[in-house]
N, C-alpha and C positions, 0 to 999 in steps of 0.2 A: 898410362901416363897421367900424372896428377894434373887436374885442371886448376885454374886460378881460383884462390880462395876469395869468395865474395862475402865480405862481412856484413851483418845486418845493420840497418840504420836504427839507432836507438834514440829514445827520448833523452833529452839533456836537462839537467837541473839548472835552475837559475833562481836568484833571489827575487822575491816579489818586488815589483816596482822597478826592475832593472831596465824597462823600456823608457823610463823617464829621461828625457834628453838632457836634463840638467844634472843628472847624477854623474859623478866622476867615474870614468872607466877604471881608474886605478883602485877604486874602492870596491869593485865587483869581485866576488869570490870566483875562482876558476870553475868552469862547467865540468861536469863529469858524466860519464855514461851511467844511466840508471838501469840496474838489472832487476827485472821483475821477479818477485819471490825471494829476493836477496836483500835489496835496499829498501829503506823506508823514506817517506817524504816528511821532512821536518815542518813545523808550523810556519817557518819563515821561508819555505821553499815551494816551488811549483814545478810541474813537469812541462817542458817545452818540446813540442814535436817538430820534426824537420820535414817541411813540405817536399824538399828535393828527393826524399826517400820514395816518393810515389810518382809514377807517370800519370795516375788518375786516382782520385779518392773522393767518394760521395757518401752521404749518410741520409737516411730518411726513416720514417716510422709509419706504421699503419693504424695507429690508435691503440689497438691491443697487441701484446707480444705475439709473434708468430714463431713457434718453437720448431717448426719443420717446413721445408719448402723444396721446390725443384725448379730448375731452369728448363724452359720450354724451347725445343729445337725449332728454329724458324727458317724462312726461306730467303734470308737476306745475304746469304753467302756462307760457304763452308769454313773459310778462314779469313777473318776480317782483322786488319791491323791498322786501319786509318780512323782517327776520330772525325766527327762524333759517332758514338755507337748507340744502337737501340737494342734493348733486350726485353724478353718476356719472361715473367716469373709467376708461378702459382704457389700459394701458401695457405696454411690453415691457422686460425687464430686461437689464442688461449685467453678467452674472456673470463671475467669474474663470475659469470653465470653461463651454464651450458646453452641456454636459449639464445644467447647473444653471439655464439660462435658462427663463423662462416668460413667458407673456402673462397679465397680471393685470387683473381688473376689480374695482373697489372703490367702495363707497358712502361718502361723507362726509356725516354728518348732524349736525344741531344746530350748524351754523356760525354763531356769534354775531358781533355787531358791537359795537365800542366796549367790549368786556370782555376781560380777560386772566386766564387761569388762573394761579393763584399759582405753579405749577411751570414756567411758561413758556408760550409760545404753542403750544397743542396742540389737535388736533381731538378733540372728544369724540364718543363713540358711533360711531366709525369702524369699518366693516366692510370687511375686505380679503379679496378672493377671489384665490387663486393657481390660476386655472383657464384653460384654453384658451377662445378667444372667438369671438363671432358676427360674421360678415361683416367680418372685419378682415384686411386683407392684410399680410403680414409677409415681409420679406426674410430668408432664412437663409443659412448659409454656402454658397459656391460659386454664388450667384445664384438659389437656389431661392425661389419665392414661394408662400406657402400662405395660403388663406382659411379662417378658422375661424368657428364658430357659437357665440356665448355666450348665446343667448336664454334657455336653462334657468337659467343662473347669474344673469343679470340679473333674472329673475323671482324667484329665490330672495332676492336682495338687496332687491328692491322690497317683498317681503312680510315680510322679517325685522324684528323688533323687538328683536334682540339689541343690547345696549349696550356690547359689548366687541369687541375685534378678533377676527376669526374667519374661517372660510371652509372650503371643501371642495376637495379635489384630484381632478381627473378625468384621470388619467395616460393612460388608454387611448383617449381621444377622438381621432378622426381628422379631418384637415382636410376641408372641403367640396371644395376644388379645389387643384390644384397646377400650377405652370408654372416651367420653368427658363430663366432668361436665360443668356447666354454668360459673364457676369461678375457679380460682386456689384453691389449698387446701393443708393440711398437714396431715390430719388424715386417718389412714388406719390400718387394723388388720386382720390377718388370724384367722380363727377359730381353736382352739386347739383340738376340738372334731370332727369336719367334714372337712377332708382334701379338700382343694380347695375352701371352702366358705370364702368370703371376704366382709368387709364393708369398704367403703371409704366415707369421708366427705369433704365438701368444705367451702369456706368463705361466701357462701350465704346460710348457715344453712341447707343444704340438705345433706342427708346420703343415699347412694345407696348400695343395697345388690347384691353381685355377687354370683352366684351359678354355680358350674362346670356342663358343658354339655358333649356331647360325644366328644371323642378325647381330643384335647388341646384347647377347646373353653369354654367360659363362657357365661351364660345368665345373663344380668343385667336388673334388674327391673327398667323400665323407670319412675316409680312413686316413688319418694324418700320418706324417713321418714323425717317428718318435725315437729319440736316442739320447737326448740331453736329460740331465736330472734337475734342471732349473729352468728358469725363464729364458726364452729365446729373445735376445736383445737386438740382433741385426741379421740380415739375409743378403746375399749377393750371388747373382747368377754368374757362372763362368763367361768370360768374354770370348771363349774359343769353342766351347762344347755345349750344345743346346739342351742337353739333359743333365747338366751338372750344376749344382749350386753349393754355396758355403753358408754356414750359420755360426753365430757367436752366442754364447750363453753365460749366465751368471755362475754356471758350474765350472768356470775357468777354462773351458775348452772351446776349440773350433772343430766343427764337423764338416766333411765333404760328402755330398750326397749325389747319387746317380739315380734318376727316376726310373731307369730301366732295371735296377737291381733290388727293387722292393722298398720297404719303408724303414729300413735301418741304414745308418751311415755306411758309406763305403770305407771311410777311414775317419779317425778322430784323434786329436792330440791336445795335450795340455799347452795352453798359450801364454798364460799369466798366472800370477799368485793371487789374483783377485778377479772380480767379475770382468768378463770381456764385453765392453759396451758397444764397440763399433768395429767394422771390418771394411776393407776396400780391396777389390781385385784389380790388379794393374791391367788396363786395357791394351797396353802396348807390349807387355811381357807377361803372358798369361800364367806363367808358373810362379809369379810374385804375388804375395798376399800380405797386406798390412793390417794390424789390429791395434786397438787402443783400449786401455784397461781403467778400472775404477781407481787404481792406485796411482794414476798419473803417468804411467809408462806406456810406450808404444813399441811394437816389435815388427820386424820384417821377416817373412818366411819364404823359403824356396820350397814349393810343393813337390818338386822333383826329389827332394831329400827326405820326404816323410817316411818311406819304407826303410830308410837307413836310420831313422830314429832321431835325427838331428836337423830338423827343417829350419830352425831359427838362424837367420843371417846376421841380424843386428837387433839391439835392444837399447832404447833411449829413455832416460829418466829426467829430462830437462823439466818437464811439468811436474808439479807437486800436488795437483788436484785432478779429479776424474777427467779422462779424455771424453769429449762429447761428440767429436766428429773427426773422421780421417778420410782423405781422398787423394789418390794419385792424380797427377796432372795428365790430361789427355794429349799433351803435346810433347812432354819430356818424360821418358820412361824412368828416369832416376829421381824425379822430383815429386814430392807429396806435401800436402798441407794438413795441419792438425790444429784443432781447437780444444780448449780446456776450460773447466770451471774456474781456473785461476785468471780468467779474463784475457788470455793471450790466444792469438792466432799465430802459429809459427809455420814457416816454410823451410823445407829441408831438401838438400840435394845429396843423395847417397853416393854419388860419384866423386865427391870431393874428398880429398885426403889432406892431412896436415903437412905443410911444407914450411920448414923453418926459414928459408931464404925469402919466400914470398911474404911470410908473416913479418919479418924484419923490414922488408920494403914497405909494406902497408903501414907499419907503425911509424916509419920515418916520414910518411906523407900526411899523417893526421896531425891535427892541432896539438902541440905539446901541452896545451893547457887542458886537454881532455884526458881524463883518467880512464883509459879503456880497460875493460876486464880481460884477464889473462886466460881464463879457462873455458871459453865458449867452444862448444863442439865445432869442428871444422865443417861439419855438414849442415850447420844452421845458417840459412841464407837471410832470414828476415823475421822480425818480431813485430807484429801489429797489435796495438792496444787501443783502449778507448771505448770498447763495448763491455757492457755489464752482463755477466753470466752467459757467455757464448754457448749456443746450442748446436748449430749446424752450419757447415760450409759446403760449397760446391764450386769447382772450376767451370768456367764457361767453355763448352767444347768447340765453339765456333770463333772465339775471341782469345787467342793465346795470351796467357799472362793474367787474365781477369779472374778474380775470385769474388764471390758473393757470400756474405755471412749474415746470420741472424742471431739476435740475442734478446735478452729481456727488454732492452731499451731501443730496439729497432734493427734496421739493416744497414750494412756497409757494402759498398762496391769499391774494390781496390785493385790497382795494378802496380805492384812494387816495381821500382825502377831497376833493381838488380836481379829480377827474374826475367830471363831471356824471353822475348816475344817471337820465338822462332816458328818456322813452319814445320809441319810434320815431315818425317823423313821421306815419305812418298810424294810430298807436295800436294796432297789432296786438300 
């Protein structure tokens, strides 16, 4: 059965100076929906965003760009729906000199909804730590991987009641474990089923398995998994099988590996006509895998259909620049978010279908002065803009509907108003 089509809230164009109370409303040109990648902004125009499109929106920066980050699971509740929110994040910086780089853990507290600070969208009571971190793998120059412990600093943040930016530096802390690939890399993933198990991939097509040993050490198998003919760009463990993981490569393929079956892929298939940059395994439907490509497209695969040779369920070409991140919602099995080098973050619901009657009703309800585009994909729920050169996004697993994204100009925390903040099906 078709679900209601929820159209994305778009930025509207307006003539500069249209906020002047003395200006005549009759002289104002009609507003129209601006389509990213299609429309241009004239010299006498500016983009105006609609705050009602968000249940919550905040922006902040760390000084240096953070091109990769992760959300830390906390003990504040498995499903949190009431404002204000508190979240914990760990990120690595991209400074202009390697010696200035750091891994940072920070706490964002008092995240409000439907309210805006008079000076702009700012996080209040944010504590930012510039410290090395806990059980976080990081690639460093020349292919070195280091695992850090940030538990002391996380406890400090959890207990702190400071209401200003602050933190402490621990310059002499040593990593828990180190391993060197033959080349630099980008791909790594912790197992969601076996704590401490890790896979890391490099630009020379090698994937290494880390398994926890006694104490705070890891055993790294020196014989890598090899099957791709190009750089390994992303890795994802299966949410349902503790010995299975997937990899994406610039060789345009996705491979599925089983650690019990040796060092070659259990299966492999062509996923795109260009480099496969990112993948995401659906945690609620473990046979579903999404991938994003360098050509701007992203695809959905049914892994049950690989043996039949036709695993692709859907293919989308809305974005026109490389896909930089893709992730399924942890609360809605048909919803996923995508970021691109075209400065857009989009949210999609694959359960939606085109319904002409509902579209006609929607058009009858919108302002007739707004020129709404006709050919938006029915699965497109939301388009978020305003960040430059988006790099990575993550859904918050404990706060339904919340997404955090990082870009060259900082972080955004957003909760779109048309993305349902529903509880998991099991009520957990």
